[in-house]
N, C-alpha and C positions, 0 to 999 in steps of 0.2 A: 721587371720584365722589359724586354726590348720592344720598340715600336714595330708595327707590322704595316705592310702596304695594304690599303683599303680601297676598294673600288665601289662607287655608287652606280649600280647597273640598272639598265632599263630594258633588258632582254635582247639587245643587239649583240650577236655573237662575234662580230668583228672579223669575219673570215677573210676580208680583203683589205682590212684597215692597215695603212702603212705607218701611221703614227698616232699617238694619243694626244688629245687636246688637253693641255694642262690649265688648271685654274691660275689666273694671273695673280702673282704675289706683288706686293707694293714695292719691293726692292728697298734701296737705301737712298733717299733723296738728299740726305745730308752729305754723303760722299759725292753724289753726282753733281750737286750744285757747288762743290768746292768750298764748303763752309767750315771744314775742320782740318787741322794739321795733324798728321799721323807721325808719331815718334816711335820707331822700332828699336829692337835690341834691349828692351827693358825686362830683365828677368825678375827683379824684385821691386826696386823703387827708383824713381827718377825725379830729380829736383828741378822745378821750374823757377829759376831765379829772376828777379826783376829789380831794377835800380832806378831811383829818381833822386834829383838834387833839389834841396830847398832853396829859398831866396838867397841870392849871392850879391845883389846890388846894394851899395851903401855909399854914404857920403865920402867924398875924396878928402884925404888928409896927406900932408907932406911926407910923413913917415909912418906907414902902417905898423901897428903893434900886433902881437899875438892875439890880443883880445878881439881885434877886428876880424880875425879869421877863425875864431872859436865858434863852436856850436851855439846857436841861440835858443831861446825858450820855445820858439815855434818851429824848430827844425831848420833855421837859417844856417848856411854854410855846412850842411850835413848831407853826405851821401847815405841814402836810406835803402837798405837791401831788404827785400821780402822774398819768402820762399813758399811756393805751393808745390804739391807733389802728385805724381802719377804712380799708383801701385796696382798694376794689372792683376785682376783676379781670374782664376781658372774656371772654364766651363767647357762643355763638349757637345758634339752632335754624334749620336750613335743610333743606327737603324739596321735591323736584320730583315731579310726578305728571301723569298724563294723565286728564282728566275722562272720557274715553271708556271708561276701565277700569270705570266705575261703571254704564254703560248697562244691563248685564244685571241689575243689582241694584236699580235703581229704575225702575219701569215708566214713571213720568212723565218720566224723563230720557232715554228712548230717542229716537233721531233722529227729528225731525219737520221739520227744515229744512236749510239749507246748513251743512255741517260747518265751513266756514271762518269762519262768523259765530257759531258756538256759544260760549256763555259758561258759566261755572261756575254751576250751578243753586244758588240760595240755600239750599235745604234740604240738598242734598248738602254744600255748603260748611259749613253749621252743624254737621253731624254730624262731619265730618273735623276741624274746628277744635276741637270739644269733646274729641275723642280726643287731639289734639295737645296741648292745654292741660293735660289730665289727666296726660299723660306728662311734660310739662315740670314740673308740680307734684310729681310723684313724684321726679324727679331732685333738685329743690331740697330737698324734705323729707328725703331721705337725706343730701344734701351738707351741710346745716346741721350734722349730727352727725358724719359719718364722712369728710368730704373732707380732703385734705391737699395743699397747694401743691406741685406737681411730681410728684404721684402716690405710689404705694405705696413705691417705691424711695427716694424723697426723704423720706418721712414718718419713717422710722427708728423704727417702732413694731411691736412683736411682738404678734400677736393670739393668743388662746387657740386650741387645736386645734379646727378646724372652724368657727371664728367668722369674721365679716365682717372683711375686711382694710381697714384705714384707708387711704384714698387709692386704692382699687381702681378700675379702669376709667376713666370720664370724670370721676370726682370728684377733680380735680387742679388746679382753678383757684384755690382759696383754702383756708385752714385752717379746718376745722370745729371744733365744740365739744370733741370728744374730743382732737384734736390740740392745741388750745390748752391744755387742762387738763394733759395729760401733759408738754408742753413747760414749762408753768409750774412744776409740782412738781419738775421735774428741772433747772431753770435756775439759773444763778448771776449772769447779767447783769441789770443794773438794769431795762432796758426790759421784759424778759419777765416779771419778778416785780413789776412796778409794781402797786401795790394789794394787795401781799401774795401769799401762795401758797395755792392750794386745799388744803383739808383732806382728806387721804386716810384714810378710815376702814377700808378693807380692800382686799385684792388677790386674794382667793380666787375661784375659779370658783363661780358660783351654780348648782349642779347640781340642786337640788331646792327645794321650798317652805320647808323648815326653814332652809336656807342664806340664802334671801331674807329671811326674818323676822329671823334673826340679824344680817344686814347692815343692815336697817332700824333695829333697836335701837341698833346701834353708831353709825350715822349720826346718829340723834337725840341720843345722848349727846354726840357731838362737834360738834353744830350750835351755832354761836355763840348765846349766850343773847339777845343784843340783836336777833336777827332771828326768833326763834321765834314771836313773835306777829304777824308781818307777814302781812297777808291774802294776799299773793302768794306766800308760801312754799309751794313745791310739790315733789313727789317724782316725778321722771321716770324711767321705765324702759322697756325693750322688752317686747313682748308675751310673749316666752318667759318672762321673769322673773315677769310678772304672772300668767300661766296657772299656773305652778308654785305661786306664793303663794296664788292663789285656791283651788286644789285642796287645798292643805295646810291652810288654815284651815277649809275646808268639812269635811274629814275628821277634824277634832279631835273628841275625846270629847264636849265640849260644843259643839254645832254653832253656827256663826255664821249660816249660811243653809243651805237645802236644796239638793240637787244641781240642782234645776230653776231655781235663782236664782244670780245673780252677786253676790258679796260687795261690800260698799261699797268704793268706790275711796278709802279713807281709811286713814291711819296717824297716830295721836296727833292726830286732828282735821285733819290736813293732806291736801290732795288727792294721791292717787296718779294719775298720768296716764300710761297706756301709750301709747307713741309708736312708730309704724312708722318706723324710721330709727335709733333708738337701738340700738347693737349689743348683742350678748349679753354676759352677765356684767358689766353696767354699770348703775349707778343714780346719778342726779345729783340733789342737793337744793339748792335756791336760791330766791331771790326772782325768779320769772319771770312777767312780765306783758307786756301790749302797751304799757304806758306808759313814761315816761322813767325811772321808778324800777326798771325791769327790770334784772337782772344779765346779760341776754343781748341783744345788739344786732345788727342786720343793717344794713349800709350798701349803698345802691343809688344809681345815678346819678339817674334820674327816678323819682318815686314809682310810676308805673304802667308802668315798663319791662317788668316781668314779665307784663304783660297786653296789651302793644301788639304786634300781629302784622300783618305786611304780606302781602296776598294779591294776586297779579297774574299776568298772562300773562308767560311767560319772555321772549319777544320777539315783535315784531309778526307775524313769519312762522311762528310756532310754535303748536301746539295744546297745548303743555305749560304748566302753571301751577306756581307755587311758593308756599310758606309760608316766611316769614322772621321771626325775632325776634333782636334784639341786646340783650344784658343785661350789666350790671356788678354784681358782688356780693361782699361779704365779711361775715364773722361774727366777733364777738369777745365775750369776757366782760369786764365792767366792773370788778367788785371781786372778784378771785379769793379773797380771804380770807373771803368770805361764801358760798363754795360748798363743799359737802361731797360727796365722790364715793367710790363703791366701784366699782372696775374691775379686771378681770384683765388688761387691756391694759397693757403695760409699754414703757418706752423700750429700744430695742435697744442692747445693749452695744456 
């Protein structure tokens, strides 16, 4: 069955109402903060190749031999290629509704002519489209981090008590960041650990600001030295962790800021970015940008698939209209060995 438009009413007829007040959707913070690179034009599968070179320095000899340039036991003199993949999965948005449901809410949209010729008013259409697109962005913003292909049962991840379940609800079409990270650190097959394994700095629950600060120091100490100065190196956490940390550093004996102010979103000079969608008891550090150097990529079919929406009458003899979007999407990390994570989510035994 198709979705229907539902109104929670309090008796107000709306005779002079010029617009509806829409409930605020969270949108997609990951897009807005420029933390993910989007690769379009993927109809089936896209390879994310990476290359690194082992140790090449050795003692000087008058006449080098082939043995000096041969591959060593520990990867010396070797170009190592790794491949990870984006395989966008399909899902859609589809909603049917009757424009006459809105006649009582917009004075200008009340009947003035033959019902059979009535069209969907542009202003009414714009409001409903805005709400629909916000809701779609809310889903994508969450799914980037907490989705799992096949849903919660197939994810095989144990969540902390009371925390968001990975792969819950409709977040079942592709593997999100947390699923990718946990699979990577627990894997033994070459494809899953291509590009190395993520660095786990801690697995305890972040119950207060002191725990968050301890986790940040541990993550910084374990952060690979070669990426510490990258401009895109960022610390991503949920709002629960940030609020606890913000209060903790405000309450210290030597105050960082007054209660009326928010502390700087910084740790060791790196951006702290609270994201709606990152689950509880989880912090991720890595080089996250919108450019090709980002360690987080999203694959889609066409670049604007997530913004293309079809609006039309359901059929010629019907007064119902429909909204429809078709999308393909996947998310993957590129170089796991350059990601540091603290999370209380674990692989189910």
